[in-house]
C-alpha positions in Angstrom: 84.1 97.6 105.7 82.1 96.6 108.7 82.0 93.3 110.6 78.7 91.5 110.2 79.6 88.2 111.9 82.2 85.5 112.4 82.8 82.9 109.7 81.1 80.2 111.8 77.9 82.3 112.0 77.2 81.6 108.3 76.2 78.1 107.1 77.5 76.8 103.9 75.1 77.2 100.9 72.7 79.2 103.1 71.7 82.9 103.1 71.7 85.1 106.2 70.1 88.5 106.6 72.2 91.2 108.2 71.6 94.9 108.8 74.4 97.4 108.0 73.6 101.1 108.5 69.9 100.4 108.1 70.3 98.4 104.9 69.2 94.8 104.8 71.9 92.7 103.2 71.8 89.0 102.3 75.1 87.3 103.0 75.7 84.0 101.3 78.5 81.5 102.2 79.5 79.0 99.5 82.4 76.9 100.8 85.1 79.5 101.8 83.6 82.2 99.6 81.2 84.9 100.7 78.8 87.0 98.7 76.5 89.9 99.7 73.6 91.3 97.8 70.6 93.5 98.7 68.1 91.4 100.7 65.1 92.7 98.8 64.1 91.1 95.5 63.9 93.8 92.8 60.6 92.3 91.5 58.4 91.9 94.5 60.2 93.4 97.5 60.5 90.1 99.2 63.5 88.9 101.4 66.1 87.0 99.3 67.7 85.7 102.5 64.6 83.4 102.8 65.3 81.9 99.4 67.3 78.9 98.4 70.9 79.1 97.4 72.2 77.4 94.3 75.9 77.0 95.1 77.0 75.4 91.7 75.4 78.3 89.8 76.4 80.9 92.4 72.7 82.2 92.5 70.0 82.8 95.0 66.3 82.2 94.3 63.6 84.6 95.6 61.1 82.5 97.5 58.1 84.6 96.4 58.1 84.1 92.6 61.2 82.0 91.9 63.4 84.8 90.2 67.1 83.8 90.3 69.8 86.4 90.9 73.6 86.1 90.4 75.5 86.4 93.6 78.4 87.8 91.6 76.7 90.5 89.7 73.2 90.8 91.2 71.8 90.5 87.7 68.5 88.5 87.4 68.9 85.2 85.8 65.3 84.4 85.3 61.9 86.1 85.1 59.9 87.6 86.6 62.7 89.9 87.8 64.2 92.2 85.2 66.2 94.6 87.4 69.4 93.7 89.3 69.9 93.8 93.0 72.8 95.7 94.5 76.0 93.8 95.2 78.3 94.5 98.1 82.0 93.8 98.6 82.7 91.1 101.2 86.1 90.1 102.8 87.1 87.8 105.6 89.7 89.2 108.0 90.9 86.6 110.4 87.6 85.1 111.5 85.5 88.2 110.8 83.1 88.5 107.8 83.1 92.2 106.7 80.7 93.9 104.2 81.1 97.3 102.6 78.0 99.4 102.7 77.5 101.6 99.6 
């Protein structure tokens, strides 16, 4: 696990792009919960961290074509995406948000 920021660095129901060992990761805060998925949409190679977060559904929308991805599993929830994005483990230790690169 590597520290990618402080809890206060991440706005509620917003996505933030971080780099971890050369990998772009989209970190999303929903209340006190944190999620991390690959930052690149599996359909059109567009940054998911620029997309809208749907906190009640625990999903993020790709801003390019509107594909929705589960923040829990990385699975696409809508077309045009058909392939999942990678999911990363996230933990909060004291005030640090930590992500595990795979």
